[in-house]
C-alpha positions in Angstrom: 171.1 -14.3 -147.7 168.7 -17.1 -146.7 165.4 -16.4 -145.0 165.6 -16.8 -141.1 163.2 -19.7 -141.2 165.4 -21.5 -143.7 168.7 -20.9 -141.9 167.9 -23.5 -139.3 170.9 -22.5 -137.1 170.6 -21.2 -133.6 174.0 -19.7 -133.9 172.8 -17.5 -136.8 169.8 -16.4 -134.8 171.9 -15.5 -131.8 174.3 -13.4 -133.9 171.5 -11.8 -135.7 169.9 -10.5 -132.5 173.2 -9.6 -130.9 173.6 -7.2 -133.8 170.0 -6.0 -134.1 169.2 -5.3 -130.4 171.9 -2.7 -129.9 171.2 -0.9 -133.2 167.5 -0.3 -132.8 167.2 3.2 -131.5 165.3 3.9 -128.3 163.2 6.5 -130.0 162.1 4.0 -132.6 161.1 1.5 -129.9 159.3 4.1 -127.9 157.4 5.3 -131.0 156.3 1.8 -131.8 155.1 1.0 -128.3 153.4 4.4 -127.8 151.1 3.6 -130.8 150.0 0.4 -129.1 152.1 -1.7 -131.6 154.7 -4.3 -130.7 157.8 -5.1 -132.6 157.1 -8.2 -134.8 159.6 -10.6 -136.4 158.8 -13.9 -138.0 158.1 -16.5 -135.3 161.0 -18.9 -134.7 161.0 -21.1 -131.6 164.8 -21.4 -131.7 165.3 -17.7 -131.6 162.7 -17.1 -128.9 161.5 -14.0 -130.8 158.6 -13.2 -128.4 160.9 -13.2 -125.4 163.3 -10.8 -127.1 160.5 -8.5 -128.0 159.8 -8.3 -124.3 163.4 -7.4 -123.7 163.1 -4.6 -126.2 160.1 -3.3 -124.4 161.9 -3.4 -121.1 164.8 -1.6 -122.7 162.6 1.1 -124.0 161.3 1.8 -120.4 164.7 2.2 -118.8 166.5 5.5 -118.5 170.2 6.2 -118.8 170.7 6.0 -115.0 169.0 2.5 -115.0 171.5 1.3 -117.7 174.3 2.6 -115.5 172.8 0.6 -112.6 172.5 -2.5 -114.7 176.2 -2.3 -115.7 177.2 -1.9 -112.1 175.1 -4.7 -110.8 176.4 -7.1 -113.5 180.1 -6.4 -112.8 180.6 -9.8 -111.2 179.0 -11.7 -114.2 180.0 -9.7 -117.3 183.6 -8.7 -118.1 184.4 -5.0 -117.5 185.5 -4.7 -121.1 182.1 -5.8 -122.4 180.3 -3.6 -119.9 182.4 -0.5 -121.0 181.3 -1.0 -124.6 177.6 -1.5 -123.6 175.6 1.7 -124.2 172.1 0.3 -123.8 170.2 -2.2 -121.7 169.8 -4.3 -124.8 173.6 -4.6 -125.0 173.6 -6.0 -121.5 170.7 -8.3 -122.2 172.7 -9.6 -125.2 175.7 -10.5 -123.0 173.4 -12.2 -120.4 171.8 -14.3 -123.1 175.2 -15.2 -124.6 176.5 -16.2 -121.2 173.3 -18.3 -120.5 172.6 -16.1 -117.6 169.2 -15.2 -119.0 166.6 -17.2 -120.9 162.9 -17.3 -121.5 162.7 -20.4 -119.3 164.7 -18.7 -116.5 164.5 -14.9 -116.5 165.1 -14.6 -112.8 168.5 -12.8 -113.0 166.9 -10.0 -115.0 163.9 -10.0 -112.6 166.4 -9.6 -109.7 168.1 -6.7 -111.5 164.8 -4.9 -112.2 163.7 -5.4 -108.6 166.9 -3.8 -107.3 166.5 -1.0 -109.8 162.9 -0.6 -108.3 161.4 -1.2 -111.8 158.8 -3.5 -110.4 156.2 -2.6 -113.0 158.4 -4.2 -115.7 158.5 -7.5 -114.0 155.2 -8.4 -115.6 157.0 -8.9 -119.0 159.0 -11.7 -117.3 155.8 -13.1 -115.7 157.1 -12.2 -112.3 155.9 -10.0 -109.4 157.7 -8.1 -106.7 156.5 -10.7 -104.1 157.7 -13.6 -106.2 161.1 -12.1 -106.6 161.4 -11.4 -102.8 160.4 -14.9 -102.0 163.0 -16.4 -104.3 165.9 -14.0 -103.5 167.2 -15.9 -100.5 167.8 -19.0 -102.6 168.5 -17.6 -106.1 170.3 -14.3 -105.5 173.0 -13.6 -108.0 173.8 -10.0 -107.2 176.2 -10.1 -104.2 175.3 -8.5 -100.9 178.3 -6.2 -101.3 177.2 -5.0 -104.8 173.7 -4.6 -103.6 174.9 -2.5 -100.7 176.9 -0.2 -102.9 173.9 0.3 -105.2 171.7 1.1 -102.2 174.2 3.5 -100.9 174.5 5.3 -104.2 170.8 6.0 -104.1 171.2 7.8 -100.8 174.2 9.9 -101.8 173.0 13.1 -103.3 175.0 15.5 -105.5 176.0 17.7 -102.6 176.9 14.6 -100.5 179.0 13.4 -103.4 180.9 16.7 -103.6 181.7 16.5 -99.9 182.9 12.9 -100.2 185.1 13.8 -103.1 186.5 16.7 -101.2 187.3 14.5 -98.2 189.2 12.1 -100.6 191.3 15.1 -101.7 194.0 13.9 -104.3 192.8 10.3 -104.3 190.0 10.9 -106.8 190.6 12.0 -110.4 189.1 15.3 -111.4 186.4 14.0 -113.7 182.6 14.2 -113.6 181.3 11.4 -111.4 178.0 10.0 -110.3 177.6 8.5 -106.9 177.6 5.0 -108.5 180.8 5.7 -110.5 182.4 7.1 -107.4 181.8 3.9 -105.5 182.8 1.8 -108.5 186.1 3.8 -108.6 186.7 3.1 -104.9 186.2 -0.6 -105.5 188.4 -0.6 -108.6 191.2 1.0 -106.7 190.9 -1.7 -103.9 190.0 1.1 -101.4 186.9 -0.9 -100.4 185.8 -4.5 -100.8 183.3 -6.8 -99.2 185.6 -7.3 -96.2 186.9 -3.8 -95.9 184.4 -1.0 -95.5 186.5 1.3 -93.2 186.8 4.0 -95.8 183.2 3.8 -96.8 182.0 3.9 -93.2 184.2 6.9 -92.5 182.8 8.8 -95.5 179.2 7.9 -94.7 179.6 8.7 -90.9 180.9 12.2 -91.8 178.6 13.1 -94.7 175.5 10.9 -94.7 175.1 9.3 -91.2 171.7 7.8 -92.0 173.4 5.4 -94.5 175.2 3.7 -91.6 172.1 1.6 -91.1 172.5 0.0 -94.5 176.1 -0.8 -93.8 175.3 -2.3 -90.4 172.6 -4.4 -92.0 175.1 -5.6 -94.6 177.5 -6.6 -91.9 174.9 -8.7 -90.1 173.7 -10.4 -93.3 177.3 -11.1 -94.4 178.3 -12.5 -91.0 175.4 -14.9 -91.2 176.0 -15.9 -94.8 177.9 -19.0 -95.8 180.0 -17.6 -98.7 180.8 -19.6 -101.8 183.4 -18.2 -104.2 182.2 -17.2 -107.6 182.9 -19.8 -110.3 184.8 -18.7 -113.4 182.6 -19.1 -116.5 185.3 -20.9 -118.3 185.7 -23.6 -115.6 182.2 -23.8 -114.4 181.1 -27.0 -116.2 182.8 -30.4 -115.9 184.7 -32.1 -118.6 182.5 -33.8 -121.2 181.6 -37.3 -120.2 181.8 -36.7 -116.5 178.6 -36.8 -114.5 177.8 -34.0 -112.1 176.6 -35.1 -108.7 175.3 -31.6 -107.7 174.6 -28.9 -110.2 175.7 -25.3 -109.4 172.1 -24.3 -109.0 171.6 -27.0 -106.4 174.6 -25.7 -104.5 173.4 -22.1 -104.7 170.0 -23.1 -103.5 171.5 -25.0 -100.6 173.7 -22.1 -99.5 170.9 -19.6 -100.2 168.6 -21.6 -97.9 171.3 -21.4 -95.1 171.5 -17.7 -95.6 167.7 -17.3 -95.4 167.6 -19.4 -92.2 170.2 -17.3 -90.4 168.6 -14.0 -89.4 165.0 -12.6 -89.4 164.5 -9.7 -91.8 164.6 -6.3 -90.1 164.4 -3.8 -93.0 160.7 -3.3 -93.7 158.9 0.1 -93.4 158.7 0.0 -89.6 159.9 -2.2 -86.8 156.4 -3.1 -85.6 154.1 -2.7 -82.6 154.9 -3.2 -78.9 151.9 -3.6 -76.6 152.4 -3.2 -72.8 149.6 -4.4 -70.5 150.4 -2.8 -67.1 148.2 -3.8 -64.2 148.8 -1.9 -60.9 145.4 -2.0 -59.2 143.0 -4.9 -58.8 139.5 -5.6 -57.4 140.7 -7.3 -54.2 144.3 -8.3 -54.8 147.2 -6.2 -53.6 148.4 -3.3 -55.7 151.7 -3.6 -57.6 153.8 -0.5 -56.7 156.8 -0.1 -58.9 155.1 -1.5 -62.1 154.9 1.9 -63.7 158.7 2.1 -63.6 158.8 -1.2 -65.6 156.2 0.2 -68.1 158.2 3.4 -68.6 161.5 1.4 -69.2 159.8 -0.9 -71.7 158.3 2.1 -73.5 161.7 3.8 -73.6 163.7 0.8 -74.8 161.3 -0.4 -77.5 160.7 3.0 -78.9 164.5 3.3 -79.1 164.5 0.0 -81.1 162.0 1.5 -83.5 158.7 0.1 -82.3 155.4 1.9 -81.9 154.7 1.4 -78.2 151.1 1.3 -76.8 150.6 1.1 -73.0 147.3 -0.1 -71.5 146.9 0.4 -67.7 144.7 -1.7 -65.4 143.3 -3.8 -68.1 140.1 -5.8 -67.4 139.4 -9.2 -69.0 136.9 -7.5 -71.4 139.4 -4.8 -72.3 142.2 -7.3 -72.8 140.0 -9.2 -75.3 139.4 -6.0 -77.2 143.2 -5.2 -77.3 144.0 -8.8 -78.5 141.3 -8.5 -81.2 142.6 -5.2 -82.3 146.2 -6.3 -82.7 145.3 -9.7 -84.1 144.0 -7.9 -87.2 146.1 -4.8 -87.2 146.9 -3.7 -90.8 150.3 -2.4 -89.7 151.7 -5.9 -89.2 152.0 -6.3 -93.0 154.8 -3.7 -93.2 156.4 -4.5 -89.8 159.3 -6.6 -88.9 158.3 -7.9 -85.5 155.7 -7.8 -82.7 156.1 -7.5 -79.0 153.6 -8.1 -76.2 154.4 -7.4 -72.6 152.3 -8.2 -69.5 153.0 -6.7 -66.1 150.6 -8.2 -63.5 150.0 -10.9 -60.8 150.0 -14.5 -62.0 150.0 -18.2 -61.5 151.8 -20.9 -63.5 150.8 -20.6 -67.2 148.4 -17.7 -66.6 148.1 -14.0 -65.7 145.5 -11.9 -63.9 143.5 -9.1 -65.4 142.7 -6.1 -63.2 139.3 -7.5 -62.5 141.0 -10.8 -61.4 140.1 -13.1 -64.3 142.9 -15.7 -64.8 143.9 -15.6 -68.4 146.1 -18.5 -69.8 149.3 -17.1 -71.4 148.8 -19.6 -74.3 145.4 -18.0 -74.9 147.0 -14.6 -75.3 149.7 -15.9 -77.6 147.3 -18.0 -79.8 145.8 -14.8 -81.2 149.0 -14.2 -83.2 149.6 -17.6 -84.9 150.1 -17.5 -88.7 146.5 -18.8 -89.1 144.9 -16.2 -86.8 147.2 -13.3 -87.7 148.5 -13.7 -91.3 150.2 -10.3 -91.2 152.7 -11.7 -88.7 153.3 -15.0 -90.5 157.1 -15.9 -90.6 157.8 -12.9 -88.4 159.1 -13.0 -84.8 156.5 -12.6 -82.1 158.0 -11.8 -78.6 156.1 -12.1 -75.3 157.5 -10.9 -72.0 155.6 -11.8 -68.8 156.4 -10.1 -65.5 154.3 -12.2 -63.1 154.7 -14.9 -60.6 154.4 -18.5 -61.9 153.8 -20.4 -58.6 153.7 -20.2 -54.8 154.0 -16.9 -53.0 157.0 -16.2 -50.8 156.8 -13.8 -47.9 158.6 -10.6 -49.1 161.1 -8.6 -47.2 160.6 -4.9 -46.5 161.0 -3.4 -50.0 160.5 -6.6 -52.0 157.1 -7.9 -53.1 156.1 -11.1 -54.9 153.8 -11.0 -57.9 151.8 -14.0 -56.6 148.3 -14.5 -55.2 148.2 -17.4 -52.9 150.5 -19.7 -51.0 149.2 -23.0 -52.3 152.1 -25.4 -52.9 151.2 -26.7 -56.4 154.0 -28.7 -58.0 155.7 -27.0 -61.0 154.8 -28.2 -64.4 157.8 -29.7 -66.1 157.8 -27.8 -69.4 157.1 -24.1 -70.1 156.6 -25.0 -73.8 153.0 -25.9 -72.9 152.3 -22.2 -72.9 153.8 -21.6 -76.3 151.5 -22.2 -79.4 152.7 -25.1 -81.6 153.6 -22.5 -84.3 156.9 -21.1 -85.5 158.5 -17.8 -84.7 157.3 -17.3 -81.1 159.4 -16.4 -78.0 158.0 -16.4 -74.5 160.2 -14.7 -71.8 159.0 -15.4 -68.3 160.3 -13.6 -65.3 160.7 -16.8 -63.3 160.8 -20.6 -63.8 157.5 -22.5 -63.4 156.4 -22.9 -59.8 158.2 -19.9 -58.3 157.6 -16.2 -57.6 159.2 -13.2 -59.3 160.2 -10.1 -57.4 159.5 -6.5 -57.9 161.0 -3.5 -56.0 158.2 -1.1 -54.9 160.1 1.9 -56.3 162.7 0.7 -58.8 160.6 -2.0 -60.6 161.0 -5.7 -61.1 164.3 -7.5 -61.3 163.4 -9.1 -64.6 162.1 -6.1 -66.6 164.9 -3.8 -65.3 167.5 -6.4 -66.4 165.8 -6.8 -69.8 165.8 -3.1 -70.3 169.5 -2.7 -69.3 170.7 -5.7 -71.4 168.7 -4.6 -74.5 170.3 -1.1 -74.1 173.8 -2.5 -73.7 173.8 -5.6 -76.0 171.8 -4.5 -79.1 174.6 -2.1 -80.1 177.0 -5.1 -79.9 174.8 -6.9 -82.5 173.8 -9.6 -80.0 170.7 -11.7 -80.9 167.7 -11.8 -78.6 168.5 -15.3 -77.1 172.0 -14.2 -76.2 170.4 -11.1 -74.6 168.0 -13.2 -72.6 170.8 -15.5 -71.5 172.5 -12.3 -70.1 169.2 -11.5 -68.4 169.1 -14.9 -66.8 172.6 -14.5 -65.5 171.9 -11.0 -64.2 168.7 -11.8 -62.4 170.0 -15.1 -61.0 172.7 -13.1 -59.1 170.3 -10.8 -57.4 168.9 -11.4 -54.0 167.0 -9.6 -51.2 169.0 -7.9 -48.4 169.2 -11.1 -46.4 170.4 -13.1 -49.5 167.6 -15.7 -48.9 165.3 -15.0 -51.9 166.5 -15.4 -55.5 164.9 -15.6 -58.9 165.6 -17.4 -62.2 163.9 -16.3 -65.5 163.2 -18.7 -68.3 162.6 -18.3 -72.0 160.8 -20.8 -74.3 160.8 -20.3 -78.0 160.0 -21.7 -81.5 162.2 -19.2 -83.3 163.6 -20.5 -86.6 166.3 -17.8 -87.0 168.4 -15.4 -85.1 166.7 -12.2 -84.1 169.1 -9.3 -84.2 167.7 -5.8 -83.8 169.3 -3.1 -86.0 171.4 -0.7 -84.0 169.6 2.6 -83.4 171.5 5.7 -84.5 170.5 7.8 -81.5 171.6 7.0 -78.0 169.0 5.8 -75.5 168.3 8.6 -73.1 167.9 7.8 -69.4 
């Protein structure tokens, strides 16, 4: 038998390692690595020996349940027959190498698999990090959303939950020992569930593990926004020899991945985020704002329901406002949050709001604290600002209606509200009224705008409506309201630089009145 260096054939090298990898015992590999030694073969560039050594190290750090997870996650890329015969991670690595799904130059598929398995510490052997994988997933994902969903669900189905699910399935499930993952794989194999049919799965989760419904709802939203391309058969993937390919498959995947990434803002981090409410009722010399506490209570209730940590500040002076802005500009909680909301309930003029000590603060100045440059923790995340204040001349109110305006100067409305929004991405500004006009507040029931925002969030979030659709409903709702005489009306107006749809996850509990 010739020496490896003399063989000179890549085919021999591939077959050699496809035989060696599966037959090296885990205990041998662990013994070698525990003594600070690495497995050494003769260096051969064609065989990529060093890379395969790393694969052995990764294999030695994976448990049996990880191997089961790998097999499940690779079902769309490796034949079921090959997977059934695979008894170790190295078996699976060998199939990925043979199918050109894994290489030293492009180890991302394996990095994605390790990331899903939550084996982030092993990513260093692939010269990857958790952050790098997360940033590349939207454009390079190979594990389908459906398969990823099933794996995530399996992690949340405990042994007792699994017994209950099997019991509910009665005679449909064979009487064999199953894990949560093999149970879900069986449902898929029997065509009881698929990426477009989750009725059975939803029914089981709703009855046994209700908290998993959030993952299913998230999957539905992501799938609805995804442009799906059918998987390409490995045998027909490449063009006939001699034909030139205009776009490679990777180019197409990157294109559709970019579309998917651009569709919906991520809403699955550790917490939803912070919601700040500045609620000014009393002023130095300006009139009080009765009814504003009703607005503040409704905002607190609805945003807590949506998962936010709500912080209310009453009768905020200019100095206190500066402190609040400084605090949330550098708040460490933004790093693990999905979103940020800032609400102001006060008197105002066009493009500005009054503090309780009657300093006029430009709305743009408030929002500028949260640009990507000033507040890196909120970079690429949606930042929502809702302003209940007049934006122009005051109108004489009727008996139970007041205007959140200060004077009756007839200043012409400025043509564009976008002047108040920073020239930065991911902002939304919702104003109670169009520029130049007053907004109305009932002295007991609260303002037309905030009450409509509350009601439409409560009613439309469960229908998976995005925030712009919700604000459109608010526009329609408020525009149809009027005082008793029908002479005073109001029209809200949003301005935004959002890059994606913002869809809040549906809370599991009902919003209590």
